[in-house]
C-alpha positions as CSV (number, residue, x, y, z in Angstrom):
1,X,12.1,131.1,146.5
2,X,15.5,129.5,146.7
3,X,15.5,129.8,150.4
4,X,12.2,127.9,150.6
5,X,13.6,125.0,148.7
6,X,16.5,124.7,151.0
7,X,14.5,124.5,154.2
8,X,15.2,121.3,156.1
9,X,12.3,119.1,157.3
10,X,12.0,119.2,161.0
11,X,14.7,121.9,161.4
12,X,14.5,124.3,164.3
13,X,14.2,128.0,163.6
14,X,17.6,129.3,162.6
15,X,19.5,132.0,164.4
16,X,18.5,134.8,162.0
17,X,14.8,134.2,162.7
18,X,13.7,132.0,159.8
19,X,10.9,129.8,161.1
20,X,9.1,127.8,158.4
21,X,6.2,126.9,160.7
22,X,5.6,130.6,161.5
23,X,5.9,131.5,157.8
24,X,3.3,128.9,156.9
25,X,1.0,130.0,159.6
26,X,1.3,133.6,158.5
27,X,0.5,132.7,154.9
28,X,-2.5,130.6,155.9
29,X,-3.8,133.4,158.1
30,X,-3.5,136.0,155.3
31,X,-5.1,133.6,152.8
32,X,-8.0,132.9,155.2
33,X,-8.5,136.7,155.5
34,X,-8.6,137.1,151.7
35,X,-11.0,134.3,151.2
36,X,-13.5,135.9,153.7
37,X,-13.0,139.5,152.6
38,X,-16.3,140.6,151.0
39,X,-14.3,142.6,148.3
40,X,-12.8,139.3,147.0
41,X,-16.1,137.5,146.8
42,X,-17.2,136.2,143.4
43,X,-20.1,134.1,142.3
44,X,-20.7,130.4,143.0
45,X,-19.1,130.7,146.4
46,X,-15.7,131.5,145.0
47,X,-13.3,134.4,145.5
48,X,-11.0,136.4,143.3
49,X,-7.6,134.7,142.8
50,X,-5.9,138.0,142.3
51,X,-2.3,137.6,141.2
52,X,-0.9,140.0,143.8
53,X,-2.5,138.2,146.7
54,X,-2.9,134.6,145.8
55,X,0.2,134.1,143.7
56,X,2.6,134.4,146.6
57,X,0.5,131.9,148.6
58,X,0.3,129.5,145.6
59,X,4.1,129.6,145.1
60,X,5.3,129.6,148.7
61,X,2.9,127.5,150.7
62,X,3.6,124.2,148.8
63,X,7.3,124.7,149.3
64,X,6.8,125.2,153.0
65,X,4.5,122.2,153.1
66,X,7.4,120.1,151.9
67,X,9.9,121.7,154.3
68,X,7.5,121.0,157.2
69,X,6.8,117.4,156.2
70,X,3.1,118.1,155.6
71,X,1.5,115.6,153.3
72,X,-1.7,117.5,152.5
73,X,-2.7,121.0,151.7
74,X,-3.9,123.3,154.4
75,X,-7.6,124.2,154.4
76,X,-6.7,127.5,152.9
77,X,-4.8,125.8,150.1
78,X,-7.6,123.5,149.3
79,X,-10.1,126.4,149.1
80,X,-7.7,128.3,146.9
81,X,-7.5,125.4,144.4
82,X,-11.3,125.1,144.3
83,X,-11.7,128.8,143.6
84,X,-9.0,128.9,141.0
85,X,-10.6,126.0,139.0
86,X,-14.2,127.3,139.2
């Protein structure tokens, strides 16, 4: 997590392959898949916020949002918050 906090807004990918934009896109894609997977479905249009799947997203994605200069949560992040509070 320390590496996430040190990412520079607007910085290009570094020489060892760290690309915050690609990391954010990957996390969003995996979260989208989890939200649509029938096995994760729960009542009231929500889905399971399993610790081993959603915790990584919930911790890492906000840090990437800041590093990328994003001011709002992604659609996946907004849906995750809704499911967690239901």
